C-alpha positions as CSV (number, residue, x, y, z in Angstrom):
1,M,21.2,9.7,32.5
2,S,20.1,7.3,35.2
3,L,20.2,3.6,34.5
4,R,16.4,3.4,34.5
5,N,16.1,6.2,32.0
6,L,18.8,4.6,29.9
7,F,17.0,1.3,29.9
8,L,13.7,3.0,28.9
9,A,15.4,4.9,26.1
10,L,17.0,1.7,24.8
11,A,13.7,-0.1,25.0
12,A,12.0,2.6,23.0
13,L,14.8,2.6,20.4
14,A,14.6,-1.2,20.1
15,S,10.8,-1.0,19.4
16,T,11.4,1.2,16.4
17,L,14.4,-0.5,14.7
18,T,13.4,-2.3,11.5
19,F,14.5,-5.9,10.9
20,A,14.3,-8.3,8.0
21,G,11.0,-9.8,9.1
22,D,9.2,-6.4,9.6
23,W,6.5,-4.9,7.3
24,P,7.0,-1.2,8.1
25,Q,4.8,0.3,5.3
26,F,2.4,-0.4,2.5
27,R,3.4,-3.6,0.6
28,G,6.4,-4.2,2.9
29,V,10.0,-3.1,3.1
30,K,10.5,-2.5,-0.6
31,R,6.8,-1.8,-1.5
32,D,6.7,-4.9,-3.7
33,A,4.4,-7.0,-1.5
34,I,7.2,-9.4,-0.9
35,S,8.4,-10.6,2.6
36,R,12.0,-11.7,2.7
37,E,11.3,-14.1,5.6
38,T,12.1,-17.8,5.4
39,G,11.0,-20.8,7.5
40,L,7.3,-20.3,6.8
41,L,4.7,-23.0,6.4
42,Q,4.6,-24.4,2.9
43,E,1.2,-25.9,3.5
44,W,-1.4,-25.1,6.2
45,P,-3.0,-27.7,8.5
46,A,-6.7,-28.5,7.9
47,G,-8.7,-25.5,8.9
48,G,-5.8,-23.2,8.3
49,P,-2.9,-21.9,10.3
50,K,-3.3,-21.2,14.1
51,L,-5.3,-18.0,14.8
52,L,-3.3,-16.3,17.5
53,W,-5.6,-13.4,18.2
54,T,-8.3,-11.1,16.9
55,V,-8.6,-7.3,17.6
56,R,-12.1,-6.1,17.2
57,D,-11.9,-2.3,17.6
58,C,-9.8,-1.1,14.7
59,G,-12.4,1.2,13.4
60,V,-13.4,1.4,9.7
61,G,-11.2,1.9,6.7
62,F,-8.8,0.1,4.4
63,S,-5.5,1.1,6.0
64,G,-3.2,-1.9,6.5
65,P,-0.9,-2.7,9.4
66,A,2.7,-1.5,9.6
67,I,4.7,-3.9,11.8
68,V,8.1,-3.1,13.3
69,G,9.3,-5.5,16.0
70,D,6.7,-6.0,18.6
71,R,4.7,-2.9,17.6
72,L,1.9,-2.6,15.1
73,Y,0.6,0.7,13.7
74,M,-2.7,1.1,11.8
75,A,-5.3,3.7,11.1
76,G,-9.1,3.4,11.4
77,G,-12.2,5.5,11.5
78,R,-13.4,5.7,15.1
79,G,-16.3,7.9,16.0
80,D,-16.0,11.1,14.0
81,S,-12.2,10.8,13.4
82,D,-9.7,9.1,11.3
83,T,-7.4,7.7,14.0
84,L,-3.8,6.3,14.1
85,F,-3.2,3.7,16.9
86,A,-0.3,1.5,18.1
87,L,-0.6,-2.0,19.5
88,D,1.9,-3.8,21.7
89,L,2.0,-7.3,20.2
90,K,3.9,-8.9,23.1
91,A,1.6,-7.7,25.9
92,A,0.4,-10.4,28.3
93,G,-3.0,-11.7,27.3
94,G,-2.8,-10.5,23.8
95,P,-2.3,-7.2,21.9
96,K,-2.7,-4.1,24.0
97,E,-3.4,-0.6,22.6
98,L,-0.6,1.7,23.6
99,W,-1.9,5.0,22.3
100,S,-4.1,6.6,19.7
101,A,-3.8,9.9,17.8
102,K,-6.2,11.9,15.7
103,I,-5.3,12.2,12.0
104,G,-8.3,14.2,10.9
105,P,-12.1,14.1,10.5
106,L,-13.7,10.8,9.6
107,F,-13.6,10.3,5.8
108,A,-17.2,9.7,4.9
109,W,-20.1,11.4,3.1
110,R,-23.8,10.8,2.6
111,G,-24.5,8.3,-0.1
112,N,-21.1,6.7,-0.1
113,A,-21.7,2.9,0.0
114,W,-18.1,2.0,-0.7
115,N,-15.6,3.4,1.8
116,S,-15.3,5.4,5.0
117,G,-12.3,6.0,7.2
118,P,-8.6,6.2,6.2
119,N,-7.4,4.3,3.1
120,A,-3.6,4.6,3.5
121,T,-1.3,2.3,5.5
122,P,1.0,4.2,7.9
123,T,4.7,4.4,7.3
124,V,7.2,3.8,10.1
125,D,10.6,5.4,10.1
126,G,12.8,5.1,13.2
127,D,11.0,6.8,16.1
128,R,8.3,8.3,13.9
129,V,5.1,7.2,12.2
130,Y,3.5,9.0,9.3
131,A,-0.2,8.6,8.6
132,L,-2.6,10.0,6.0
133,G,-6.4,10.5,6.4
134,G,-9.0,10.2,3.7
135,F,-9.5,14.0,3.6
136,G,-5.7,14.5,3.1
137,D,-4.6,15.2,6.7
138,L,-1.0,14.1,7.0
139,V,0.4,13.7,10.5
140,C,3.8,12.7,12.0
141,V,3.8,11.3,15.5
142,N,6.3,9.8,17.9
143,A,6.2,6.0,17.6
144,A,6.6,5.4,21.3
145,T,4.0,7.8,22.6
146,G,1.8,8.9,19.8
147,K,2.6,12.6,20.5
148,E,1.9,14.7,17.4
149,L,5.1,16.3,16.0
150,W,3.7,18.1,13.0
151,R,0.9,18.0,10.5
152,T,-0.2,19.4,7.2
153,S,-3.2,19.1,4.9
154,L,-2.7,18.0,1.3
155,P,-5.7,19.9,-0.1
156,R,-5.6,23.0,2.2
157,D,-1.8,23.6,2.6
158,L,-0.5,22.0,-0.6
159,G,-3.4,22.6,-3.0
160,G,-3.9,18.9,-3.5
161,E,-6.5,17.3,-5.8
162,V,-7.5,13.6,-6.1
163,N,-8.8,12.6,-9.5
164,P,-12.6,12.1,-9.0
165,I,-13.1,9.9,-12.1
166,G,-15.3,6.9,-11.3
167,G,-17.2,8.8,-8.6
168,G,-16.5,10.3,-5.2
169,L,-16.3,13.8,-4.0
170,D,-15.5,16.5,-6.5
171,E,-16.6,19.7,-4.8
172,P,-15.3,22.1,-3.7
173,T,-11.9,20.4,-3.9
174,P,-11.7,17.1,-5.9
175,L,-11.1,14.3,-3.4
176,G,-12.5,11.3,-5.3
177,W,-12.7,8.3,-3.0
178,G,-10.2,9.9,-0.6
179,N,-6.4,10.3,-0.4
180,A,-4.9,6.8,-0.5
181,A,-1.2,7.1,-1.6
182,A,0.9,5.9,1.3
183,P,3.6,8.4,2.5
184,L,7.1,7.3,1.5
185,V,10.3,8.0,3.5
186,D,13.5,8.4,1.5
187,G,16.5,9.7,3.4
188,D,15.6,13.1,5.0
189,K,12.5,13.4,2.8
190,L,8.9,12.4,3.2
191,L,7.2,12.0,-0.2
192,C,3.5,12.5,-0.5
193,V,1.1,12.8,-3.5
194,P,-1.1,15.9,-3.2
195,G,-1.8,16.1,-7.0
196,G,-3.1,19.2,-8.7
197,K,-1.9,22.4,-10.2
198,K,0.9,23.0,-7.7
199,G,2.5,19.6,-8.6
200,L,1.7,15.9,-8.5
201,L,4.3,15.1,-5.9
202,A,5.6,17.0,-2.8
203,A,8.8,16.2,-0.9
204,L,8.6,17.4,2.7
205,D,11.3,17.6,5.4
206,K,10.4,14.4,7.4
207,M,11.4,16.1,10.6
208,T,9.4,19.3,10.2
209,G,6.8,18.8,7.4
210,K,8.1,21.8,5.5
211,V,8.1,21.6,1.7
212,I,11.4,20.9,0.1
213,W,10.1,20.8,-3.5
214,R,7.1,20.3,-5.6
215,S,7.0,18.5,-9.0
216,T,5.6,21.6,-10.7
217,E,6.2,20.3,-14.2
218,V,3.6,17.5,-13.6
219,T,0.2,18.8,-12.5
220,D,-1.8,15.5,-12.8
221,Q,-4.4,15.0,-10.1
222,A,-3.5,12.3,-7.5
223,S,-4.5,8.7,-8.1
224,Y,-4.8,6.1,-5.4
225,S,-1.5,4.4,-6.3
226,S,1.4,4.8,-3.9
227,P,4.8,6.1,-5.1
228,L,8.1,4.2,-5.3
229,A,11.7,5.3,-4.8
230,V,14.1,3.6,-7.3
231,E,17.4,4.1,-9.0
232,I,17.5,4.0,-12.8
233,G,20.6,4.9,-14.8
234,G,22.4,5.9,-11.6
235,V,19.8,8.5,-10.8
236,M,17.5,8.3,-7.7
237,Q,13.9,9.0,-8.7
238,Y,10.3,8.7,-7.6
239,L,7.8,6.8,-9.7
240,Q,4.1,7.7,-9.7
241,V,1.3,6.2,-11.7
242,S,-1.6,8.6,-12.5
243,N,-4.5,8.6,-14.9
244,P,-2.4,10.1,-17.8
245,G,0.4,7.5,-17.3
246,I,3.7,7.1,-15.4
247,V,6.3,9.7,-14.5
248,G,9.8,9.7,-13.0
249,I,10.7,12.6,-10.8
250,A,14.2,13.5,-9.7
251,A,14.5,12.7,-5.9
252,D,16.9,15.7,-5.2
253,T,15.1,18.4,-7.1
254,G,11.6,17.4,-8.0
255,K,12.3,17.9,-11.7
256,L,10.6,15.8,-14.3
257,L,13.1,13.2,-15.6
258,W,10.8,11.3,-18.0
259,S,7.1,10.8,-18.7
260,Y,5.1,8.1,-20.3
261,R,1.7,9.5,-21.4
262,R,-0.5,6.6,-22.1
263,E,-2.8,6.6,-25.2
264,P,-5.5,6.5,-24.2
265,A,-5.2,7.7,-20.6
266,F,-6.5,5.4,-17.9
267,D,-10.3,6.1,-17.8
268,D,-11.1,4.9,-14.3
269,V,-9.6,4.7,-10.8
270,V,-5.8,4.0,-10.7
271,I,-5.0,2.0,-7.6
272,A,-2.3,-0.7,-8.0
273,A,1.3,0.3,-7.2
274,P,3.8,-0.1,-10.1
275,I,6.2,-3.0,-10.4
276,V,9.9,-2.2,-11.1
277,K,12.6,-4.5,-12.4
278,G,15.8,-2.9,-13.4
279,D,14.9,-0.2,-16.0
280,H,11.5,-1.7,-16.7
281,I,8.3,-0.3,-15.1
282,Y,4.9,-2.1,-15.1
283,A,1.5,-0.6,-14.3
284,T,-2.0,-2.2,-14.4
285,V,-5.5,-0.8,-13.9
286,G,-8.8,-2.5,-13.7
287,F,-12.2,-1.6,-15.1
288,G,-11.3,-2.6,-18.7
289,Q,-8.1,-0.5,-18.7
290,G,-5.2,-3.0,-19.0
291,C,-1.5,-3.0,-18.4
292,D,1.7,-1.3,-19.7
293,L,5.4,-2.1,-19.5
294,V,7.9,0.7,-20.4
295,K,11.7,0.8,-20.4
296,V,13.5,3.9,-19.2
297,V,17.0,4.3,-20.6
298,P,19.6,7.1,-20.3
299,A,19.7,9.3,-23.4
300,N,22.2,12.2,-23.7
301,T,21.7,14.2,-20.5
302,G,18.4,12.8,-19.6
303,F,16.2,9.7,-20.2
304,K,13.9,8.4,-22.9
305,V,11.0,6.0,-22.5
306,E,10.3,3.0,-24.8
307,K,7.0,1.3,-24.7
308,V,7.5,-2.5,-24.5
309,Y,3.8,-3.4,-24.6
310,S,0.3,-2.0,-23.7
311,N,-2.7,-4.4,-23.7
312,K,-5.9,-5.3,-21.9
313,D,-4.9,-8.8,-21.0
314,V,-4.3,-8.0,-17.3
315,Q,-6.6,-5.6,-15.6
316,D,-5.8,-5.5,-11.9
317,R,-8.3,-3.4,-9.9
318,D,-7.3,-2.9,-6.3
319,G,-5.4,-6.0,-5.1
320,G,-2.1,-5.3,-6.7
321,V,0.3,-7.8,-8.4
322,V,3.5,-9.3,-7.3
323,L,6.6,-10.1,-9.4
324,V,8.2,-13.5,-8.7
325,G,11.2,-14.1,-10.9
326,E,10.1,-13.4,-14.4
327,H,6.4,-13.7,-13.8
328,L,3.6,-11.5,-12.5
329,F,0.8,-12.9,-10.4
330,G,-2.5,-11.3,-9.3
331,H,-6.1,-10.9,-10.2
332,S,-7.3,-9.6,-13.5
333,E,-10.8,-8.3,-14.2
334,K,-10.5,-10.1,-17.6
335,G,-9.4,-13.6,-16.6
336,G,-9.4,-14.0,-12.9
337,W,-6.2,-15.0,-11.2
338,V,-3.4,-14.9,-13.8
339,C,0.3,-15.5,-14.4
340,Q,1.8,-13.1,-16.9
341,E,5.3,-12.9,-18.4
342,F,6.8,-9.7,-17.2
343,Q,8.9,-9.0,-20.3
344,T,6.4,-10.0,-23.0
345,G,3.0,-9.4,-21.4
346,K,1.9,-12.9,-22.5
347,V,-0.7,-14.4,-20.1
348,L,0.5,-18.0,-19.4
349,W,-2.7,-19.1,-17.6
350,D,-5.8,-17.7,-16.0
351,N,-8.2,-19.1,-13.4
352,Q,-11.6,-17.7,-12.8
353,R,-13.0,-20.6,-10.7
354,S,-10.7,-21.1,-7.7
355,L,-10.9,-17.8,-5.9
356,G,-12.8,-14.5,-6.5
357,R,-11.2,-11.1,-7.0
358,G,-8.7,-10.2,-4.3
359,S,-5.3,-9.0,-3.1
360,I,-1.9,-10.7,-3.0
361,A,1.4,-10.9,-1.1
362,F,4.4,-13.3,-1.4
363,A,6.7,-14.9,1.2
364,D,9.1,-17.9,1.2
365,G,8.0,-19.5,-2.0
366,R,4.2,-19.0,-1.6
367,L,1.6,-16.5,-2.7
368,Y,-0.9,-15.4,-0.1
369,C,-4.2,-14.6,-1.9
370,L,-7.1,-13.0,0.0
371,A,-10.6,-13.0,-1.6
372,E,-12.4,-9.7,-1.2
373,K,-15.8,-11.5,-0.8
374,G,-16.4,-14.4,1.5
375,G,-13.1,-14.3,3.5
376,A,-11.3,-17.1,1.8
377,V,-7.5,-17.1,2.1
378,A,-5.4,-19.3,-0.3
379,L,-1.8,-20.4,-0.1
380,V,-0.6,-20.9,-3.7
381,E,2.7,-22.1,-5.2
382,P,3.8,-19.6,-7.9
383,S,3.9,-21.5,-11.2
384,A,4.1,-20.6,-14.8
385,E,2.0,-23.6,-15.7
386,E,-1.2,-23.4,-13.6
387,W,-2.9,-22.3,-10.4
388,K,-1.2,-24.5,-7.8
389,E,-3.2,-24.1,-4.6
390,K,-1.6,-25.7,-1.5
391,S,-4.0,-24.8,1.3
392,R,-7.0,-22.7,2.1
393,F,-9.0,-21.4,5.0
394,K,-11.8,-19.0,5.7
395,L,-11.8,-16.1,8.2
396,P,-13.9,-17.0,11.2
397,E,-16.1,-14.0,11.1
398,A,-16.9,-10.9,8.9
399,S,-17.0,-7.2,9.7
400,K,-20.4,-5.8,10.7
401,K,-19.3,-2.3,9.8
402,R,-18.2,-2.8,6.2
403,L,-20.3,-0.7,3.8
404,P,-22.5,-2.7,1.4
405,S,-20.5,-2.1,-1.7
406,G,-17.1,-2.6,0.0
407,G,-14.9,-5.7,0.2
408,L,-11.9,-7.0,2.0
409,W,-9.6,-4.5,0.2
410,T,-6.9,-4.2,2.8
411,H,-3.9,-6.2,1.5
412,P,-2.5,-9.1,3.6
413,A,0.7,-8.4,5.5
414,I,3.3,-11.0,6.5
415,A,5.7,-10.0,9.3
416,N,7.9,-12.0,11.8
417,G,6.2,-15.3,11.1
418,Q,2.7,-14.0,11.3
419,L,0.0,-13.3,8.7
420,Y,-2.2,-10.2,9.3
421,I,-5.6,-9.8,7.7
422,R,-7.9,-6.9,8.3
423,D,-11.7,-6.6,7.7
424,Q,-12.6,-3.1,8.8
425,E,-12.9,-3.2,12.7
426,L,-11.5,-6.8,12.8
427,L,-7.7,-7.6,12.6
428,F,-6.8,-11.3,12.5
429,C,-3.3,-12.6,13.2
430,Y,-2.2,-16.1,12.2
431,D,0.9,-18.1,13.0
432,V,2.5,-19.1,9.7
433,K,5.9,-20.0,11.0
434,K,7.1,-23.6,10.7
């Protein structure tokens, strides 16, 4: 290999390595909406942190950014296609688009006033990026060039079905409000959530897209919640929340390890990702549904599930919750922004006045709260006593392409000292480093 080609190869490799400050997938490195960065601003100056740049041609959709080093990957509906694209964040003069790749047809239908375009955040793994379109088209591309390496379709190839409860498409194949569960890389496997009669989960060979196993014992339709990979009782497993409840699937075989079938089942859209601490798993759903905490413990040759609590005190709709120490923070349809004890389910405080419904992330001792209406962003100190807001600013402009019933539903991302907020075609980047 010539020195020039060696340099190019090393540069391409460096652009795909994941470091502590990166945000390579939905809700960050561990899918818990927590950045492990330090040295971030504890309060913002008047008017908010410095706006570094705005990209205005991201397309429509609720896909969030995945950031690895000086590359950002995101999906948006452009023209008649759901499209994956990459930005060079260090380009002279501001971010520069390096490439774009078609995922599938634009997710939209007549009469839908809520969402169009892709819902799922891409997942970056080494030199590959995995992206999911609203109609269930799943593609793997080269991170450096955007060249397509393989593709599959969750509904056509895997028999997938999305639970259409609450509205959305239900014919000829149930698609609800579109596929939204972000693909998960675990070792040599890519986990996706087709749902339906052939199995809720599918493990694919991440290099080829070929099916390794299906979770045939669980035939729930897919929800909009993204899966997690965890170890409980020394066994690696995948967790998935669906309308009937929560399941744990063996990572190596796809066999059902345990199942918590909620009574009653969630009777509306299931969106928020689960929260895991040790052998405890928490799930919450909005629209009057509530929250559940279960404990999964080894029993004989398998596992048993113990319900710790199930109540309607916290009903998170689509912004997710974050666990800081022993306390959960997020927005509840019942009480506004809340702090809840993880182990007991007790709500310690709620606040309906300070900020409307929204999404949340955490970094360096602060909660980043984004309101879905109006574009307000608040920096909040996590406290078990009260809402302790430190700073606030408002986005400088709003999307002109957001559908009338939609909101700012893309979750904030914090990577390498910068805060990223998307409003459809607009992507804002703020400097939050001290």
